Every structure is written in C-alpha cells, then in structure tokens.
N, C-alpha and C positions, 0 to 999 in steps of 0.2 A: 564670160562665165556668170551664171546666175548666182543669186545669194545662196540658194540651196547647194549648188556645186561648190561654192566657196566654203561653206560650212563643212561639207563632207571632206573636202581637200584639207581643211585645217585639222580635222580629226585624224586623218591619215598622217599628216605631218607631225602632230603631237605624239602619236604612237611610235613613229619610226625615227624621229629626229635623234641624232647622236647626243648623248648626255655630256654636259660640261663637267670637266674634271680639273681640279687644281691640286698643286703639290703642297702638302702640309709641310711647314718648315722643319728641317732636320738639323741635327748637330753635325759637327765635323766628322764624328765617327759613324755617321749614317743613321743614328737612332733618332726617332722623332723628338722634337723639343717638348718639354712639359709646358702646360698652359702658363704656369707662373713665369717661365722664362721668356714668353712672348709678351706677356701682359705689360702694356704701357710703353712698348718700344718706340712708338711714334709720338710720344707725348714729351713735351719739354717740362718735366716734373721739377719739383723743388730740389730733389736730389741731383738731377741733371744740371740745373741752374747753379747749384752750389759748387759743382765741379768746374763749371765753365767761367765763374765769376771770381774776382778777388774777394777775400773774406769781408773787408769793410763794405764793399758794394752790396754783397748778398745780405749782410746784416742790415744795411739801410733799407733794402727792399722788404725784408721781413717786418721791420718797424712800420713801413707804409702799409703793408698788407694787414697789419693788426690795427690800423687806424691811428698810429701814434705820430706819424709825420707825413708830409707831402712828398711825393716822388720827385726828386730833383733831376735836373737835366743830365748831370754826370751819370747818375744811376740809370736813368732811362736809356741813355746812349750806350752804356755798357751792356745792358740787357739786350737791346736791339741788335748790337753787333754779335753777341754770343748766340742769340736765337737764329740770326740769319745764317751764320756759319753752320750751326747744327742742322738747320733745315735744308740748306743747299747741299750739305753732305748727303742728305737723303733724297736728292733730286729736285728740290723745290726751286721753281723759277719765279713764282709769284707768291704774294701774301694777300690776305683778305681779313677785314674786320667782319666777323660773323655775328649777326645779331638777330633779334626776335621781334620784328614789327607785329602789329596787331592784325595779322593776317592768318594766324594759326600755324604758320610755318616759319622758316628761317630765311635770311637774305644774306647775300654776299656780293661784293664787287672786287674783282681781282686786279691787283697792281703788280707790275714786274719789279724785281729787284734791280734790273738793269737801269743804269743811268748814264748820261753822257757829260763829260767834262770838256770844256772848250779851253784851249790854250792859244793865245794870239802871239804869233811869231812874225818876224819881218816877211816871211813867205806867205803869211795869211793865217787863217784859223785852222787849228789842228784839233780834231775831236777824238777824245779817248773814251772808250767804253769802260765802265766800272760797275761792280755790283755794290749796291749801297742800300742801307736801311738805317734810318736815324731814330733817335729816341722820340722825336716829334711824330714821325710816321707810325711808330709803334703805339703811341698813346692815343692818337685820334685820327679819324678820317671824316670825309664829308659826303655822305650820300644825299640824294635829293629828297628833302623832307616833304615836298608837295606831292610826291608820287606814292606815298604810303598812306594808309588810313590815319587821319588825325582828328576826326570828329569836329572839324571846323577850326582847329587851333592853327592850322597852316593853310594858306591859299596858294594858288599857282605861282603868284609873284613873291611869295615868302618861302623860298625854296631851301634856305640853308638849314641843315641839321647836322648833328655830330654823332658819330659812333666813338665810344671811349672804351679803352681796354679795361675789361673786368679782371683785375689782378687776382681775384679769388678763384678763378677757373683757369687751369693750365692751357697753354697754347699747344697745338698739335699739328701734325702733317697728315694730309690725306692725298691719296693717289690722284694724279691729274691725267691729262691726255698724253699719249705717245711716250709713256714711261717717265713722265715728269711728275712733280708733286706740287702741292700748294700748302703754305703755312696758314693755318687758321688761328685768328686772334679772337677769342670770345669777348664780346663787347656789349655794352648797353647803348641805347639809342635815344638821344634827347633832341629837343628843338633848339633853335637859336637862343630862345629865352630860358632854356633849362627845363622845360616841361618834358615829362616822360612820354615818349611816343611808342614805347615798346612794352613787352611783357616782363622783361628781366629787371628793369630798374625798380619797379614797385615790389617785385619779389625780394630783391636784396634789401630794400627798405623794411619790408615786413619782417625779414629775418632779424634785422638789427633791433627793431623795437621789441619783438618777442624775446630776444636774448636779454635785453636790459630788464624787462619786466620779470621774466622767469628767474634771472640771476638774483634780483632783489628778493623775490619770494623764497627761493632756496636758502639764501643766506639769513633771511629772517627766521625760517623754520629751523635751520641748522647752522648757526654762526661758525661752528668749527669746521664746516666743509670748505670754506674759502673758495667757493666757485667764482670764477671770473668771467666765464662765458658759457652761454647755453645756445644750442643750435638745433634746428629741426632736421630730421632724417626722412628720407623718402625712398620708397621702392615702387616702381611703376610697372605693373603687369600690363603688357601690350598685346591686345588681341587684334587679329587681322584676318582677312581672307586672301587666298591666292587663287588666281585663275589663269588659264592659258592666254598668253598675250595676243595670239592671232584671233582667238574668239573675242577677246576684249576689244580688239581694234574694229570689230564689226558691230559693236554695241555703242552707238553715239551717246546713249544715256549714261552709260558707265564712264565713257571718256570725258563727258562734259560735266556731269553732276556727281559722279562717284557712286551712284546707285542705279539699280534697274528701275525704270519708270513703268515698264510693262513686263509681264512674265508670269507664267503659271508654275506652281510647284510640280516637280516630277512625282511619279507614284511613290518613289522611295526617297526620303531625304533624311531627317534626323529622328523619325518616329521610333526606330528600333533601338535608339540610344547606344549605338555601337561605334560611333565615331570618337566620342570623348575618350582621350587617353589611348586611342587605338594606335595601330602601327602608322607612323608618319610616312606618307607616300615618298618613295625614293627620290623623286624629282624635287619635292619640297624639302626633304631632309638634306639633300645636296646643297640647296640654296641657303637654308638656315645654317648649315655647317660653315658655309663660306661667310655668311653674316657674322657668325661667332668669331671666326678667325680675324676678320676685319675689326670687330669690336675689341678683341683681345689686344690688338696692336694699339688701339686708341684708349686703352685703360677703361673700357666699359665692361663691367663684371656681369655678363649674361650668365645666369645660373641654371635656368630652367627652359625647356622647350617641350611642347606637347600639342596634340590635337585638341581642339576645342569641341564644343557640342555640335555645331552645324557642319555639314560636309563642306570641305574646302576652307574651314576656319582653323586657325592656329594661334598659339600664344608663345611669347618669350618673356622672361622676367629676370630682372637683375638682382644682385645683392644690394642691400640698402647703402645709400651714400648721403652726404650732406645735401640738403634739398636743392640748392641752386645748381650744384654739379649734377645731381640726378636729373634735373630738368634738361640741362644741356645734353646729357647722355641719352635721354629718351628721344629728343628731337634728332640727335645724330643717328640713333638706332633706326628711326623711321626713314631717314634719308638713305642710310646704307641699305635698308631692306628694299627700297625702290631700285637702287642701282644693281644690287645682287639679283633681284627677281628678273630684271631686264636681261642680264647675262644668261639666265636659264630659260629664256623665252616664256617667262611668267609675268604676271602683273599683280602687285600687291594692292589691296583695297583696304583703306583705313576708315571708310565711311561707317558710321554707327549702324546703319541698316541697309546694306547694299542689296539684300534679297528679301522681298516680302515673304512672310510665312515661316521663316526660320530665324534662329537666334541672331541678334546683332552683336556688335563688338563694343567692349568698354575699355577703359584704361584705369584699372583699380589702383588707386594711390594709397599706399601703405605708409602712414605718417606717424612719427613719434617725436619726442623731445629728449635731447641728451645733453649732458654737461661736459665741460672740458676735462673732467676726470673720468670720462668713459661710462658714466652711469645713465641708464635709460630712466627718465623720470616717470615713464608709464609702465615700468616693470613692477608687477604686484609683489614680487619676492615671495618667500615661503609663507609669510603670515600677512596677507593684505589688510586684515582687520586691525593690525597694530602699526601698519606702515602709513602713518598719517600724511607723509609727504606725497606718496603715491595717490592716496585718496583725494587730497586737495587738488592735485593736478588733474586727476580724472574728473573731478567736479568742475574744474575750470573749463574743460573741454565741453562737458555737458551744458554748462551755463552759456558757453559760446553758441552752441547749437540752439539752445532755447531762445536766446535773444536775437540771433542773426541767421536763423534757418532760411529765411527768404533770400538773404545774400548768397548763401551757399547754392540755393536754387538758381540764382542769377548766374553764378559762376559755371554752372554745368549746362546752361541753356543755349541752344542753337537750333537751327532748322533741322539739322541732321540728327542730333541727339533726341529730339522730340519723338522720332519714330521708334526709339528704343525704350525711353523711360515709361515705366508702368505697363510695359507690354508683356507681362508675365514671364519675362526673361531677364529683367533688369530692375533695379530698385525703382519705386515710384517717385513722383516729385515731392512727396511729403517727407521732409527730413526728420528722421528720428535716429536714436542710437540703440544698438543691441549690446548688452553687456554680458549676457549669459547668466545662468541660474546662480552660479557661485558668487559672482560679484554683486548681483542683485541681493542675494542673501546677506552678504557683508554689509551693504549699505542699509538694508532694512533693519538688520540687527542693531547697527549703530544708531539709527534714527529712533528705534523703539527702546534703546538701552536694555537690551537683553542678550543672553548668550547666543552664539551661533547654533543653528539646528544641526543635530547629528544625523546626517543622511546615511543610509545604508545602500549597498548594492541592490538593485541595478541602477539606482539613481547616481549617487556618488558616495565614496567612502569617507571623504573629509573635505574641508575647505582648502586644504593645503595646496597651493599652486606648485606645480611641478609634476602633476599627473598622478593618477591612481593606477594600480595594476589591474589589467583586464584579462581574465582567463578565458580563452576561446574554446576550452574543452577539447583541444586536439593535442595529443601527447607529443607529437613530433614538432610542434611549434613552441617557440619560447613565449613567455608571458610578455605582453606589450604594455607600454605606458599609454594611458588614456589621458587626453587633455581634459582639464577641468571645465572647459567651456565648449559646448557644441558650436557649430558654425551656422549662421543664418544668412544664406545667400540672397534673401529677399530684402535685407536691411541695407539702406543706402550708406550707413555709417556704423560699422560694426567693430567692437573691440575683439581682437583676435590674439590675445595672450599677452602681448607687450607693446601693442600699437593699435591704431585705429585704421580701418580699411575704408576709404572713401570710394565706394563702388560705383557711384553714379556718374563719375567723370567719363566723357565721351572718348572713344578710341582715337578720333581724328584730331581732337583739340590738344593744344599745349597744356601741360599741367600747371603752368605758371600762375595763371589767374585763379584757378581753384585753390591752390596752395596759398597764394597771397591772401585771399579772402579768409581762409581758415586761420592763417597766422594772425591776421588782424583781429578776428573775432575772439580768438583765444587770448591775445594780448589784453584786450579790453576786459575779459573775464578775470585774468590773472591780476590785473591792477585792482579790479573791484574787490576780489577776495583778499588781496594784500592789505587794502585799506581797512576791510572788516577785521582782519586779524590784528592789525596795529591798534585799532580802537578797542578790541577785546583784551589785548595785552596790557594796554595802559602804560604805566611808568615802569613796568617790570623789564629787566634787561632782555628777556626772551619769552616767547609765549609758552605757557605750560601746556601739558596734555589736555587739561580741562578747557583751556582757551581754544586749542585746536579743535577739540570735539564740539565745542559750542558753535564754531563757524562751520564745521563739517555738517552738523545736524541741520543748520539753517539752509545750507545749499543742497543737501539731500532732498529736503522738502521742496525747495524752489525749483529743482530740476527734474522732479519726478515725472512730470508730464511728457518730457522728451524721451524717456526710456520706454522702449517697446520690444518685447521678446517674441511676439507672434508672427503670423504670416502678413507681411506688408502688402501682399498682392490682394488680400481679401477685401470685399466690400465692407465687411464689419470694421476693418481698420480705418477705412475712409470716414465712416460715421464716428468711430471712437476718436480719431484725430480731430475732427471738427468739434466734438465735445470738449476736448482738451485745449482747444484754441490754437492748434498747430496749423500753419498755413498750408493749403492744398492748392498750389499754383499750377494751372493746367496747360499753360501755353508759354512759349518763350517771350512773346511781346508783353504779356502780363507780368512775367518775371522781371523784365527789364525795368519796369516802372519802380520796382523796389530799390533800385540802385540810387534813385534820387529822392527817396523819402527821407524826411528830416532825421529820423532816428539813425538810419544807416549812414547818411551823409556826415552827421556829427561824429560818429565812430570812426569813419574812414579819413575824414579831413581834419578833425580837431583832436579827438581823444588819442588816436594813433598817428595822425599826420602822415599816413602812407601816400595819400593822394592830395593834390590841391583840388579846389573846387572845379577849376577849369579842366584838369585832367579827368576828374570823375564825370563831368558833364560830357566831355569829348568821348569817353568810353561808352557812355550811355548812347550817344548818337551812332557810334561805330557799330555797336551791337545791333541796334535797330536797323541801320542801313544794310548791314551784312545779311540779316535775316530776310529783309525784303528782296535784296538782290538774289539771294539763293533761291527763293521761291519763284521769282520771275524767270530766272534762268531755267529752272526745272520746267516751268510751264511752257516757255518758248521751245525748249528741247522736245518736250512731249508733243507739242503742236507739230513740229517738224516730222517727228517719227510717225505720228498718226497720219498726217496729211500727205507725206511723200513716200511712206513705206507701207504701213499696215493697211490703210484703206485701198491704195492701188493693188496690193496683194489680194485683198478680199474681192475687189472688182474682177481681178483676173481669174480668181477661182470661180466666181459666179459665172463669168463668161464661159469658162471651160465646162462647168456643169451644164449650162444652157445649151452649148453647142453639142455636148455629148448626148443630152436628152433629145435634142432635135434630130440628131443623126440616127439615134436608135429608133425614134418614132418613124422616121422616113422609110426605114426598112422593116417596119412592123414589129419591132422588138419592144418589150415592156420597158418603160423608162421611169417607173414610179420611184425607185430608190434615188435616182438622181434628182427628180423633182422634189421629193421629200427633203433631201439635203439642202436643195436650193431654197425651199420654203422655210427651213429651219435657219438658214444662214441670213436671209434677207432682213428679218427684224433685228438681228444682232448687228448687222452693218448699219442699219438705220439708227439704232440706238447709239452706236459709237459715233456716228456722224453728228447726231444731235448734241451729245455731250461735248464733242470736239468743238462745235460752234459756240456752245456756252463758255467753254474754257477760253477760246479766242476772244470773246467779248469781255470776259472778266479780266484777263491779263491786259488787254488793251486799255480798259478803264483804269486798272491799277497803275499802269505806266503813265497814262495821260493825266490822271488826277493826282500826281505825286504831291504830297503835302509838305509844307515847311516843318510840320510836326512829324518827326521821324518815327515816333512811336505810333501815331495814328496811321501812318502809311504801313508800318509793319503789321498792325492789327488788321488793317484792310486786306493785306495779303493773306493773313491767317484765316480770316472769316470768309473772304470771297473767292480766293484762288485755291488754297490748299484743299478744301473739300472737292473742288472740281478736278484737281489732279487725281484724287483718289477715285472719283466716279468715272473719269475717262479710263483710268487703268482697269477698273472692274469690267467695263464694257469691252476693252481690248483683250483682256484675259479670257473673257467668255468667247470671243471670236477665235482666239488662239486654239481653243479646244475643238473648234469645228473646221477651221481651214486646213486643208491637206498640208502635210509637213513640207512638201517640196515647193509650196507657194509661200511659205512663211519667210519673211525677209531677214529675221534676226536669229542669232544663236539662242537656243532655249536654255532654261535652267539646267537641264541634264547635261548639255554640252559645256556650259560654263563651270559647273560645280564638279563634274565627274570625269573630267579629261586630264586630271593632273596625277 
C-alpha cells in the first residue's frame, strides 16, 4: 500500500471507527454520582490515613509533616502497612516512587508487594509467599542516578541515587494492566551526596524559604495576625493539540520531535477565529471527559475545558492548589491525557509549536501567596490604596521581576518554547508586568501623594475592587459586574485580580523550575523590603503608616520600569524596553548564560540557598546539553524525511510527468502543461536538495566538533543548525504545494488537524 493509500485509509478509519464509551460511576440507586463523591477516591488522603492509623501514630506523622520531628521507624512502618492494605484493596500489586528528574517529565520503577519468606525445616527449605511493605521501602528507593541528567554531578560508575517520599503530597493509586493497580509514592530525587537531581527538591526548598520570609514580613506589618506559615498557590492552564493517532504514526517528525518539521498551512485554519470556545469535537470531548473522571478519582480538580484558538487545540485548567501539589497534579494530568488519548485512537501533542503558522501552546501558571489563615496576600480587597500589606507584597513581586527578569527568562527557555515566544501569539522574551489601569493609578497616586483620580464611565466608575456595573443597554439582560482591570494577553506576567499569570511558561515543560525561580526571586525581594521596613521603623514596636508609605514610595519608583500596560508584541515596546534597561534575551543559549552570572548565582545559592553551586552549575549544563540534543535530533529527523521520503516522492512525480509528456508527444498531443509543471518543479527540487546538503554538513559539523563548553555547543547549534532547519522546511513546503497529492509521502496539515 502506498503512502497515499495509507493516508486515505486512515481518513476512512477515523470517520467510521466505533467511538469508545465508558460508564460514569453510579450510586446504588442507579443515579449518577456527584463529582464531589468521586473526588479523591483513589488518594490516600490525611482523612483516610487518620482512619487507618492509631491516633498517636497519626499525630506523630503530622508533627513530622510540619517539620517538627523526624519520621521514626514505628510511624513509618505503621503508615506503610496501612497504605499497602488500602492500595491492595483497590487492586494494587506494585508500588513505585514517582519522581521528577530533569527531563521535563516523570519517572517510575515498579516493585511488587509480593515477597518470599524461607523457613528451614528438617525436610528442607519451605518458601512462603507474603505481601509485604515496610517503612524503609516507603521512605526511599534507589534508581540509577547515572542514567538521568545530572550535568556532570554523577558519572556512569557513580550510580547510586535515592528517591525519598515527599510527605507533603498524598500517595495515590492508578490503574495498571489487566485490572490491577499501582501505588504511587510522590518523591524527591537526590544523589548519593545529597544533591538535588530533580525538579521537586528545589521547588520544596523555595516554598520553605518564601514561607519564612513572607511570614516575617506579614507579622512585622501586622503583629496581631499571628501568621505561622505562608505558602504559594498555583493553577496551571494546560494547552495541547489532539490529532488522529493513525495520522500521527505516519509522521516521523511528530513521533520523534513532537512537532512537524515540514508542512504547509491548509487554506482554512484559524483565520476565521471560529475555533476558540467553539463546540468541542465529540471524539475529543469524550476523551477529555474520561480524563476528568480519572482526575477526579486522583483528587485533581479540573475545572475548565474548551477549544483553544488553533484547530485541533484545546485547554484544561484546574482549581488553584498549593504549588508543589499543583505541579504534581499538572504532570499527572499530562500523563493521563496521553493514556486517555491513546484509548480514543488520538494522540496528544504538548510541544509548544507542533504546527508552523498557527498558534502554539503554553502552560499559564497562575501564582499567588496565601497565609495559613486563608488570606491571599495578593488580594487588593475593596480599597487597595489603603491596603498596605497588599501593596508591599505586590511591590515585592515587581522588585523580583526587575532584579531577576533574566532568570525567569532562563526558566522558560527551551528549544521548543523558542518557536512560540514572541511569535505574536505568546508573550515575548522581555519580562515585564501588567497591572491594569486601576492598580497603576493606585501606585501613581501614592507615589505622587495625591488623591485617586475620579474616573467616569466608560473608563471606570471607581477604584473600588470588586467590579463596577456595566449596562449593556438590552432590557432582557441583567446588569453585569465589570472587572476593574482589563486583560493583557500579550504580557508575560500579568496581574489578573488576585494573582499573577506567568503566561510565558511552555506547555511541554514542568512548572517546577519556573515556579522555583519565581519563588526565589520574590523571597529575595521580600527580605530586602523587610530590611528596609525595619530600618524605617527603628526602635518603634511596629511600623507606622508613614513608615510603610515611605518604603512603598521608594519601591514604586524603583520598580516603575518593569511595569508595562501596552502591546508587548510591538516593535515600539522592544525599543522602550531597551531604554528602560530591561533584558531582551533572544535565544535559549543566551538565556542559559544568565544562570551562572554572579548576581543570580548569589541570590540562588547564598541569599536564598535554594541551590548549591554544584547543583546550579549542573542545571546550567543540563539545559545547554538538552537544547543541543533537541536541535540535533530535529536536524537528523529532517534529513531522514527529506532524503528518504520527500525527495524520492518529488523524483517519482518528475518521472511521471516526464513519461506522460513523452507519451503524449509520441502520439502528437500537446504536452506543454506537463512540461511547464516539470519546469516549475525542477528548480524547487534542486533548491531543496541544496538546502538538504547544507543541513547535513552543518549537523555533521555540530556533532563532530562537540565542545567541552556546553553553552558554546548550544550556541553553535542555534546559529549554524537552527536556521538551516527553517530553510530546508521552506524549500520542502514550496515543493508540497507543487507535487501531486497522491505522490506526497506524509499526512498533510488538513489531515492532521481536521480529522478529529
């Protein structure tokens, strides 16, 4: 069967295949269960643990969880026994320490609960099978540390590493093969010497230092509040594409790199603006509905689902949670999406830019800070102009952006996200903050020591947060509440009512590192402001309003340059940002260099102590090496596609045209159309062949001349190979427009995006 016949067969199969259906859980009386009744049923929650453990054991665990004591053997053994029984009652045969190596995904190694006990009798050895899970097995496991990215901290002969149970994240059960299940133990991953080899360890550290710094500042501002703990919250909007799995299987570029390396836009894609929030295709809705059911059982609070801007693009978004748990849940959601899509003969694509010419995907990280009293420190409340606590924490975030914008750019940098950033569909690489007219007016009025402006409709009726009433002049409609801040989707870091939305994070990457960097930068800023406030307060028992205003005015002036309300896509903003001194980092390899600049190293290793210098240096090497490997893999894949599929298809089409022209000429029939097409095709084939040879030479040189300097190697890949990948693609896409469809060897955009 030819490639063309396979494509057409796949289209028929996609249209006629039976749809997968699952049974939604029902109560004993036959009525469907409410979502709240399903939520967390496969999670070993604190409530479940409390029922399963003796009270003294549970109390001991809570003390450990709050950092007040070490988990002793008796407590660990008791928890291990309780969770094994609970998991096995749900079909679990294995357990795994589930962790987040620096690969952008998760890792797991399954061990069986089954164990053998030998009894030696006069008749010989008697083996008895038992189900067993000890406290030691719960607390840690030992994956091979030399087989994961370590940036030189581990070598092949230094293989020992440890996964350690993260007690702040609940264990859970997931479906396994043949009706069984697996117990998942969320874990951190460290080397034999205690260095962090994963994404989660540094995230947990950053949560702790931010908590201490923010708690100190809150209690300085309001001693009567008695706050003992502060934590970050996170809501991750996950964008993705879905394509037919059979079509996907015929695209080696999608399978190997996650994005199309060749392909022309179809006549209709997103230009009519009719896909966003449109009707979700039934096949996709069925898959997402199954995802939501699986997530409900695992306590993942998926709240929203909708079509995104591009055809074949969708989004799911959860309710906010504590940041480290939210990261776990985001990575779980991505994993479940893969599994569920497979069951529906679909393939989910998390690459930031799988299709050239249409919108890519992001992972908008909605971040805030809350106290153990349930107060959001980024909530402006009704009168933000007198809510000094809110303004001080707002300014701490702005100060963090101003001082460490380059670090945030590092945190979102990868070979895949580079295709999206600044592409008129996603925030640019210049990090700035959008606050909205109202909050800007509040800050400006405080700075200038003047009353707030009295705005009138249609601008705004007041500065009062909570919304104004907007009359749409239709009698049948109720009055609606209007938010006091418009949204700016071009901003990489926008205030959206009571949180900041970090929009520049890539859809494929783990949110851990971006949130870790943000936490660290804010911690440094909070400490700086706290010191300023103490100095301003002097010997007084607490700062007065005048003391607070003095510090507030200072930081309003200091952070003014990082505030921008306009179009972040415009050339004018690039020029303005340069005038303000904001970094405009244009490539991932360039961004990575900022990770080891003295200013940022001091903040990360000394001021906040989130990283050791060796951990930071290793991450620098891992980021550079990953970038280079991604580019080389793309180049090698493109070489294979061009050399083994597209050029042979073009040669075959040329041959067909030539034979047809010769045949027509032999019987005296005019063959000018065929000859014209052949003449049009030949220079396109020659151009592609020439670019293909340049790419082969460039990637060969890049691989052959690998440098000990990982950043120099990454920069060479960026300057020498990436442009040629683009030029080969342009030549191949021009050819696709000319070669007859039945000769083209790959499914086209129309078949990939419009068959679901």
